[in-house]
Structures are given as structure tokens and as C-alpha cells.
DRENDO-1510 file (C-alpha; in Angstrom, 1 decimal, always signed):
<recs>
REC; n; res; u; v; w
REC; 1; MET; -69.9; +26.6; +3.5 .
REC; 2; LYS; -71.0; +23.0; +4.0 .
REC; 3; LYS; -72.6; +21.3; +1.0 .
REC; 4; ILE; -75.3; +18.7; +2.0 .
REC; 5; LEU; -76.7; +16.1; -0.4 .
REC; 6; VAL; -80.1; +14.8; +0.5 .
REC; 7; THR; -81.2; +11.5; -1.2 .
REC; 8; GLY; -84.8; +10.5; -1.4 .
REC; 9; ALA; -85.7; +14.1; -1.5 .
REC; 10; ASN; -89.4; +13.6; -2.2 .
REC; 11; GLY; -90.1; +11.2; +0.8 .
REC; 12; GLN; -91.4; +12.2; +4.2 .
REC; 13; LEU; -88.0; +13.1; +5.7 .
REC; 14; GLY; -86.6; +14.5; +2.4 .
REC; 15; ARG; -89.6; +16.9; +2.2 .
REC; 16; GLU; -89.1; +18.0; +5.8 .
REC; 17; LEU; -85.5; +18.7; +5.1 .
REC; 18; GLN; -86.6; +20.8; +2.2 .
REC; 19; GLU; -88.9; +22.7; +4.6 .
REC; 20; ALA; -86.1; +23.1; +7.1 .
REC; 21; ALA; -83.8; +24.5; +4.4 .
REC; 22; LYS; -86.4; +27.2; +3.5 .
REC; 23; PRO; -85.0; +27.6; +0.0 .
REC; 24; LEU; -84.3; +31.0; -1.3 .
REC; 25; LEU; -84.1; +29.5; -4.8 .
REC; 26; HIS; -86.3; +26.7; -5.8 .
REC; 27; THR; -87.0; +25.0; -9.1 .
REC; 28; SER; -89.5; +22.5; -10.1 .
REC; 29; SER; -86.9; +19.9; -11.0 .
REC; 30; VAL; -84.8; +17.8; -8.6 .
REC; 31; PRO; -81.9; +17.9; -7.9 .
REC; 32; PHE; -81.7; +21.6; -7.1 .
REC; 33; ILE; -79.1; +23.5; -5.2 .
REC; 34; THR; -80.3; +26.1; -2.7 .
REC; 35; HIS; -78.9; +28.2; +0.2 .
REC; 36; SER; -80.8; +28.2; +3.5 .
REC; 37; SER; -82.1; +31.1; +5.5 .
REC; 38; SER; -82.2; +28.9; +8.6 .
REC; 39; PHE; -78.8; +27.4; +8.1 .
REC; 40; PRO; -76.9; +30.1; +6.1 .
REC; 41; SER; -73.6; +28.1; +6.2 .
REC; 42; PHE; -75.2; +25.2; +4.3 .
REC; 43; GLU; -75.7; +24.6; +0.6 .
REC; 44; PHE; -78.2; +21.9; -0.2 .
REC; 45; ILE; -78.5; +19.5; -3.1 .
REC; 46; PHE; -81.8; +17.6; -3.1 .
REC; 47; ALA; -82.0; +14.5; -5.3 .
REC; 48; ASP; -84.8; +12.1; -5.9 .
REC; 49; LYS; -84.7; +8.5; -7.1 .
REC; 50; ASP; -84.6; +9.5; -10.8 .
REC; 51; GLN; -81.6; +11.8; -10.5 .
REC; 52; LEU; -79.8; +9.5; -8.1 .
REC; 53; PRO; -81.0; +5.9; -8.5 .
REC; 54; LEU; -79.5; +4.0; -5.6 .
REC; 55; GLY; -79.7; +0.8; -7.6 .
REC; 56; ASP; -76.9; +2.0; -9.9 .
REC; 57; PRO; -73.5; +2.1; -8.0 .
REC; 58; ASP; -71.7; +3.7; -10.9 .
REC; 59; ARG; -74.2; +6.6; -10.9 .
REC; 60; ILE; -73.9; +7.0; -7.2 .
REC; 61; PHE; -70.2; +7.5; -7.4 .
REC; 62; SER; -70.3; +9.8; -10.3 .
REC; 63; PHE; -73.0; +12.0; -8.7 .
REC; 64; LEU; -71.0; +12.4; -5.5 .
REC; 65; ASN; -67.8; +12.9; -7.4 .
REC; 66; ASP; -69.4; +15.6; -9.5 .
REC; 67; ASN; -71.1; +17.4; -6.7 .
REC; 68; GLN; -68.5; +16.9; -3.9 .
REC; 69; PRO; -70.9; +17.1; -0.9 .
REC; 70; ASP; -69.5; +17.4; +2.7 .
REC; 71; TYR; -72.5; +15.4; +4.0 .
REC; 72; CYS; -74.9; +13.0; +2.5 .
REC; 73; ILE; -78.1; +12.5; +4.3 .
REC; 74; ASN; -79.6; +9.3; +3.0 .
REC; 75; CYS; -83.4; +9.4; +3.2 .
REC; 76; ALA; -83.9; +7.0; +0.3 .
REC; 77; ALA; -85.3; +3.6; +1.2 .
REC; 78; TYR; -87.6; +0.7; +0.3 .
REC; 79; THR; -90.3; +1.2; +2.9 .
REC; 80; ALA; -93.1; -1.2; +1.8 .
REC; 81; VAL; -92.9; -3.4; +4.9 .
REC; 82; ASP; -95.5; -6.0; +3.8 .
REC; 83; LYS; -94.5; -6.0; +0.1 .
REC; 84; ALA; -90.9; -6.7; +1.1 .
REC; 85; GLU; -91.9; -10.2; +2.1 .
REC; 86; THR; -92.4; -11.0; -1.6 .
REC; 87; GLU; -89.9; -8.5; -2.9 .
REC; 88; LYS; -86.9; -9.5; -0.9 .
REC; 89; ASP; -84.3; -8.9; -3.6 .
REC; 90; LEU; -85.6; -5.4; -4.3 .
REC; 91; ALA; -85.7; -4.6; -0.6 .
REC; 92; PHE; -82.1; -5.8; -0.1 .
REC; 93; ARG; -80.9; -4.1; -3.2 .
REC; 94; ILE; -82.2; -0.7; -2.1 .
REC; 95; ASN; -81.9; -0.9; +1.7 .
REC; 96; GLY; -78.7; -3.1; +1.7 .
REC; 97; GLU; -76.4; -3.1; -1.2 .
REC; 98; ALA; -77.2; +0.4; -2.3 .
REC; 99; VAL; -76.4; +1.8; +1.1 .
REC; 100; GLY; -73.0; +0.0; +1.0 .
REC; 101; ALA; -72.3; +1.6; -2.4 .
REC; 102; LEU; -73.3; +5.0; -1.1 .
REC; 103; ALA; -71.1; +4.7; +1.9 .
REC; 104; ALA; -68.2; +3.6; -0.4 .
REC; 105; ALA; -68.8; +6.6; -2.6 .
REC; 106; CYS; -68.9; +8.9; +0.4 .
REC; 107; HIS; -65.6; +7.4; +1.7 .
REC; 108; ALA; -64.0; +7.9; -1.8 .
REC; 109; THR; -65.1; +11.5; -2.1 .
REC; 110; GLY; -64.5; +12.6; +1.5 .
REC; 111; ALA; -68.2; +13.0; +2.4 .
REC; 112; ARG; -69.7; +12.1; +5.8 .
REC; 113; LEU; -72.8; +9.9; +5.6 .
REC; 114; LEU; -75.9; +10.3; +7.8 .
REC; 115; HIS; -78.0; +7.2; +7.2 .
REC; 116; ILE; -81.5; +6.5; +8.4 .
REC; 117; SER; -82.4; +3.0; +9.8 .
REC; 118; THR; -85.2; +1.6; +11.8 .
REC; 119; ASP; -86.4; +0.1; +15.0 .
REC; 120; TYR; -87.3; -3.0; +12.9 .
REC; 121; VAL; -83.8; -4.3; +13.2 .
REC; 122; PHE; -84.8; -5.5; +16.6 .
REC; 123; ASP; -87.0; -8.5; +17.4 .
REC; 124; GLY; -89.4; -6.7; +19.7 .
REC; 125; ASP; -88.9; -9.0; +22.7 .
REC; 126; SER; -87.4; -6.4; +25.0 .
REC; 127; ALA; -89.2; -4.9; +28.0 .
REC; 128; THR; -86.9; -1.9; +28.4 .
REC; 129; PRO; -86.0; +0.9; +26.0 .
REC; 130; LEU; -83.6; -0.4; +23.3 .
REC; 131; LYS; -80.0; +0.7; +23.4 .
REC; 132; GLU; -77.7; +0.9; +20.3 .
REC; 133; GLU; -75.6; -2.0; +21.5 .
REC; 134; ASP; -78.5; -4.4; +22.2 .
REC; 135; PRO; -78.7; -7.5; +20.0 .
REC; 136; THR; -80.5; -7.2; +16.7 .
REC; 137; GLY; -82.8; -9.8; +15.3 .
REC; 138; PRO; -85.2; -8.6; +12.6 .
REC; 139; VAL; -88.6; -10.4; +12.4 .
REC; 140; ASN; -89.3; -9.4; +8.8 .
REC; 141; ILE; -87.6; -8.9; +5.5 .
REC; 142; TYR; -87.7; -5.1; +5.7 .
REC; 143; GLY; -85.9; -5.1; +9.0 .
REC; 144; ALA; -83.3; -7.6; +7.8 .
REC; 145; SER; -82.6; -5.4; +4.7 .
REC; 146; LYS; -82.2; -2.3; +6.8 .
REC; 147; LEU; -79.8; -4.1; +9.1 .
REC; 148; ARG; -77.8; -5.2; +6.1 .
REC; 149; GLY; -77.5; -1.6; +5.1 .
REC; 150; GLU; -76.3; -0.6; +8.5 .
REC; 151; GLN; -73.6; -3.3; +8.3 .
REC; 152; LEU; -72.4; -2.4; +4.9 .
REC; 153; ALA; -72.3; +1.4; +5.7 .
REC; 154; MET; -70.1; +0.8; +8.7 .
REC; 155; GLU; -67.9; -1.6; +6.8 .
REC; 156; GLN; -67.4; +0.8; +3.9 .
REC; 157; HIS; -67.1; +4.1; +5.8 .
REC; 158; PRO; -66.6; +3.3; +9.5 .
REC; 159; HIS; -65.0; +6.7; +10.5 .
REC; 160; GLY; -67.5; +8.8; +8.5 .
REC; 161; THR; -70.9; +7.3; +9.1 .
REC; 162; VAL; -73.7; +8.1; +11.5 .
REC; 163; ILE; -76.6; +5.7; +11.5 .
REC; 164; ILE; -79.8; +6.9; +13.1 .
REC; 165; ARG; -82.5; +4.3; +13.9 .
REC; 166; THR; -85.9; +5.8; +14.2 .
REC; 167; SER; -89.5; +4.5; +14.5 .
REC; 168; TRP; -93.1; +5.2; +13.6 .
REC; 169; VAL; -92.2; +8.1; +11.3 .
REC; 170; TYR; -95.0; +10.5; +10.2 .
REC; 171; SER; -95.3; +13.9; +8.6 .
REC; 172; GLU; -97.7; +16.1; +6.7 .
REC; 173; PHE; -96.0; +14.8; +3.6 .
REC; 174; GLY; -96.5; +11.3; +2.1 .
REC; 175; ASN; -98.4; +8.4; +3.5 .
REC; 176; ASN; -98.2; +7.6; +7.2 .
REC; 177; PHE; -100.2; +6.5; +10.2 .
REC; 178; VAL; -101.4; +10.0; +11.2 .
REC; 179; LYS; -102.8; +10.9; +7.8 .
REC; 180; THR; -104.3; +7.4; +7.4 .
REC; 181; MET; -106.1; +7.7; +10.8 .
REC; 182; ILE; -107.5; +11.2; +9.9 .
REC; 183; ARG; -108.8; +9.8; +6.6 .
REC; 184; LEU; -110.3; +6.6; +8.2 .
REC; 185; MET; -112.0; +8.6; +11.0 .
REC; 186; LYS; -113.8; +10.5; +8.3 .
REC; 187; GLU; -114.7; +7.5; +6.2 .
REC; 188; LYS; -115.5; +4.8; +8.8 .
REC; 189; PRO; -118.2; +4.5; +11.5 .
REC; 190; SER; -115.5; +3.2; +13.8 .
REC; 191; ILE; -111.9; +1.9; +13.5 .
REC; 192; ASN; -109.8; -0.7; +15.2 .
REC; 193; VAL; -106.2; -0.1; +16.2 .
REC; 194; ILE; -103.6; -2.4; +17.7 .
REC; 195; ASP; -102.9; -1.8; +21.4 .
REC; 196; ASP; -100.1; -4.3; +22.1 .
REC; 197; GLN; -97.3; -2.8; +20.0 .
REC; 198; ILE; -95.3; -0.3; +22.1 .
REC; 199; GLY; -93.0; +2.4; +20.9 .
REC; 200; SER; -92.8; +6.1; +20.3 .
REC; 201; PRO; -93.6; +8.0; +17.1 .
REC; 202; THR; -91.1; +10.2; +15.3 .
REC; 203; TYR; -92.2; +13.5; +13.7 .
REC; 204; ALA; -90.1; +13.8; +10.6 .
REC; 205; ALA; -89.6; +17.5; +11.1 .
REC; 206; ASP; -87.9; +16.8; +14.4 .
REC; 207; LEU; -85.7; +14.2; +12.9 .
REC; 208; ALA; -84.7; +16.6; +10.1 .
REC; 209; ALA; -83.8; +19.2; +12.7 .
REC; 210; ALA; -81.7; +16.7; +14.5 .
REC; 211; LEU; -79.8; +15.7; +11.3 .
REC; 212; LEU; -79.0; +19.3; +10.5 .
REC; 213; HIS; -77.9; +19.9; +14.1 .
REC; 214; ILE; -75.4; +17.0; +13.7 .
REC; 215; ALA; -74.2; +18.4; +10.3 .
REC; 216; ALA; -73.8; +21.9; +11.7 .
REC; 217; GLY; -71.8; +20.8; +14.8 .
REC; 218; GLN; -68.1; +20.4; +15.2 .
REC; 219; ASN; -68.0; +17.1; +17.1 .
REC; 220; PHE; -69.0; +14.6; +14.5 .
REC; 221; THR; -68.8; +11.2; +16.2 .
REC; 222; PRO; -69.5; +8.2; +14.0 .
REC; 223; GLY; -71.6; +5.3; +15.1 .
REC; 224; ILE; -75.2; +4.1; +15.6 .
REC; 225; TYR; -77.7; +6.3; +17.4 .
REC; 226; HIS; -81.4; +6.1; +18.3 .
REC; 227; TYR; -83.9; +8.9; +17.7 .
REC; 228; SER; -87.7; +9.2; +18.2 .
REC; 229; ASN; -89.9; +11.6; +20.1 .
REC; 230; GLU; -90.0; +11.2; +23.9 .
REC; 231; GLY; -92.7; +9.1; +25.5 .
REC; 232; ARG; -94.1; +5.5; +25.5 .
REC; 233; ILE; -97.4; +4.7; +23.8 .
REC; 234; SER; -99.2; +2.0; +21.7 .
REC; 235; TRP; -100.6; +2.5; +18.3 .
REC; 236; TYR; -104.0; +2.7; +19.9 .
REC; 237; GLU; -103.0; +5.5; +22.2 .
REC; 238; PHE; -101.5; +7.3; +19.2 .
REC; 239; ALA; -104.8; +7.0; +17.4 .
REC; 240; LEU; -106.7; +8.3; +20.4 .
REC; 241; ALA; -104.5; +11.4; +20.5 .
REC; 242; ILE; -105.1; +12.0; +16.8 .
REC; 243; LYS; -108.8; +11.6; +17.4 .
REC; 244; GLU; -108.7; +14.1; +20.2 .
REC; 245; LEU; -106.5; +16.7; +18.4 .
REC; 246; THR; -108.7; +16.6; +15.3 .
REC; 247; GLY; -112.0; +16.6; +17.2 .
REC; 248; SER; -113.2; +13.5; +15.5 .
REC; 249; PRO; -116.3; +11.7; +16.9 .
REC; 250; CYS; -115.2; +8.4; +15.4 .
REC; 251; PRO; -114.9; +5.6; +18.0 .
REC; 252; VAL; -111.5; +4.0; +18.2 .
REC; 253; ASN; -111.4; +0.4; +19.5 .
REC; 254; PRO; -108.3; -1.4; +20.8 .
REC; 255; ILE; -107.4; -4.8; +19.4 .
REC; 256; PRO; -104.5; -7.2; +19.8 .
REC; 257; THR; -102.0; -7.8; +17.0 .
REC; 258; ALA; -103.5; -11.3; +16.5 .
REC; 259; GLN; -106.7; -9.8; +15.2 .
REC; 260; TYR; -104.9; -7.8; +12.5 .
REC; 261; PRO; -102.7; -10.2; +10.7 .
REC; 262; THR; -100.2; -8.7; +8.1 .
REC; 263; PRO; -97.8; -10.4; +5.7 .
REC; 264; ALA; -94.8; -9.0; +7.7 .
REC; 265; LYS; -94.6; -9.6; +11.4 .
REC; 266; ARG; -94.1; -6.5; +13.5 .
REC; 267; PRO; -92.0; -6.2; +16.7 .
REC; 268; HIS; -94.2; -5.8; +19.8 .
REC; 269; TYR; -91.8; -3.5; +21.5 .
REC; 270; SER; -89.9; -0.7; +19.7 .
REC; 271; LEU; -89.2; +1.9; +22.3 .
REC; 272; LEU; -85.8; +3.4; +21.7 .
REC; 273; ASP; -83.4; +4.7; +24.3 .
REC; 274; LYS; -82.2; +8.1; +23.1 .
REC; 275; SER; -79.6; +8.8; +25.8 .
REC; 276; LEU; -76.6; +8.4; +23.5 .
REC; 277; ILE; -77.7; +10.9; +20.8 .
REC; 278; ARG; -78.7; +13.4; +23.6 .
REC; 279; ASN; -75.4; +13.1; +25.4 .
REC; 280; THR; -73.2; +13.0; +22.3 .
REC; 281; TYR; -74.8; +15.8; +20.2 .
REC; 282; GLY; -76.8; +17.8; +22.8 .
REC; 283; ILE; -80.0; +17.3; +20.9 .
REC; 284; ILE; -83.2; +18.3; +22.7 .
REC; 285; ILE; -86.0; +15.8; +21.8 .
REC; 286; PRO; -89.6; +16.9; +21.9 .
REC; 287; ASP; -92.4; +14.9; +23.5 .
REC; 288; TRP; -94.4; +12.9; +21.0 .
REC; 289; ARG; -97.7; +14.7; +21.8 .
REC; 290; GLN; -96.2; +18.1; +21.4 .
REC; 291; SER; -94.9; +17.2; +18.0 .
REC; 292; LEU; -98.1; +15.5; +17.0 .
REC; 293; THR; -100.0; +18.7; +17.9 .
REC; 294; THR; -97.6; +20.7; +15.7 .
REC; 295; CYS; -98.0; +18.3; +12.8 .
REC; 296; ILE; -101.8; +18.3; +12.9 .
REC; 297; ALA; -101.9; +22.1; +13.2 .
REC; 298; ARG; -99.8; +22.2; +10.0 .
REC; 299; LEU; -102.0; +19.7; +8.2 .
REC; 300; PHE; -105.1; +21.8; +9.0 .
REC; 301; SER; -103.6; +25.2; +8.4 .
</recs>
């Protein structure tokens, strides 16, 4: 039986992994250990930031040494993109140095690391879907801190680490674009959404399934991979789909990035090429609209 440690258990992806595990035994405290009806060969340990603070390298090692997981899925991260511009040290401590410490602990205890990174490691100047080997060049502190985490993870545990870069993550859990749009469409007479940033959203439930597929397989192949849902859209087109699927009458207006300044610059092009993860792990990736439909149905059920 494989034991899987999930860090950041109360975030969007961590919550979706809990849903995927369908715990037979669940307690109100985290971490908890549970078996899974969907993945009967797995035993899960879900830990939040209080039980496993990634800013404390000694506690990281002792936690892994005590629990001896076969896999660690690192969902913990500093994700406040705009605040990172003024909280650089904190962003780099959580997204950079802590990831290196986690990778070192995994190496020392024999665990494989599945670490989540971001499309924001790129500068957004591409015109074709981004491949794993394309040059990086973050345009904000958040992206730079996540890139540092990638580098440290591969330095500390090169033969036991899979890094998955993803983009535009949403879920029925936590705060995200989909839930924000649904709320604003109820509150505002109209909303403006950027139409010149291109990418593809990622339903966290799909990403959770992909991570468990990798952990369940026999052909673990370390390296960097890209994952998002299939398709190419703008944030504006994403908002229009949310409007349609929720039946909202709220007008949605397209605007350029220049009309919506933010403390942190965003890449204009974030579309990821998923060929490598499909070919290596045989993962079937749903279309973005199919997954959005599923998420909204769950939100309104």
C-alpha cells in the first residue's frame, strides 16, 4: 500500500485531493490518515500549514521521517500574486526555500515528490503553446519565487521529483476566478474582464486525478511537466462561459490589460503544451468547457 502525504491540504488542490480520496475515516483535525475507496492501494496523510509549516525545515524533515510517505504531493504555496510584490521574502521562503527543504527531506526519507508550479515562470511573450524546455523569465515576484522552488527541488531530489506547471486553477473550494465571477455577476450591473491574456484554465479536480494517476502508475519519470485543461481562451471568454453556464443576465465587457493595472504584471500568453505529460503518463486531459460545466454543476448542487 502506497502512503501519500498531501501538504496544503486545505487549499483548492488539497481539498480536491481529499474529495478524490473519498475518505472512509475522516476526523475534524488535520493531519488525518485515511484509506480510499477510489484508490484502495493508497493511504493518505493530509496536512495543513499548522501541522506541517513549510517555513520550518526541521519540522519538515521530522514529519516525513515520522510518517515515511512513499509520495509527497506539495499543494502548499504562497499564492497572493499581487501581495508578493511587497512580501518578496515571504514568497521566496514558502515557494522557494521551503520547497528545497521539502525535496531534501523527501530524498533523505525515500519519498517521491510531486510539486505544483505555475505558468507564471514564463514571460508571456510566446505565440505558441509553451513547452517544458522553453526559456523561463518570470515577470513578477510570485513567478520568480515559484521558479526558485523548481530549481531547488530538482537540485535536492533530481531523480525523485515531478514538477507540474499549471495555470488558472479553479475549484468549488477556496477563492478563484470562477467563484469571483459568479459573485460579481450577482452584485454588479456589468463587469469588465481582460481579453488580451491567453491561456487555458485548470479544474483542480482534474489536476488531482492526474496526480493520483502518476502516483498509482509504475513508470515514475522525474522531470518537469505541463498540465491544464485543453483549449485556448482569454479571461474574457472564460467569463462569458461562466455567464452562460450560470444563466446570468449580467453584461460582460472585454477590456485590455492596460485598463486593469495590478501591482504584479501578468504574462500575456500562458498556454501550455501538454504533450509530454500525455505521452509519458498516458493522462487524458478534459476540455476546459467540459470541466467548467462539471465544476459549476457541483457549485449549484
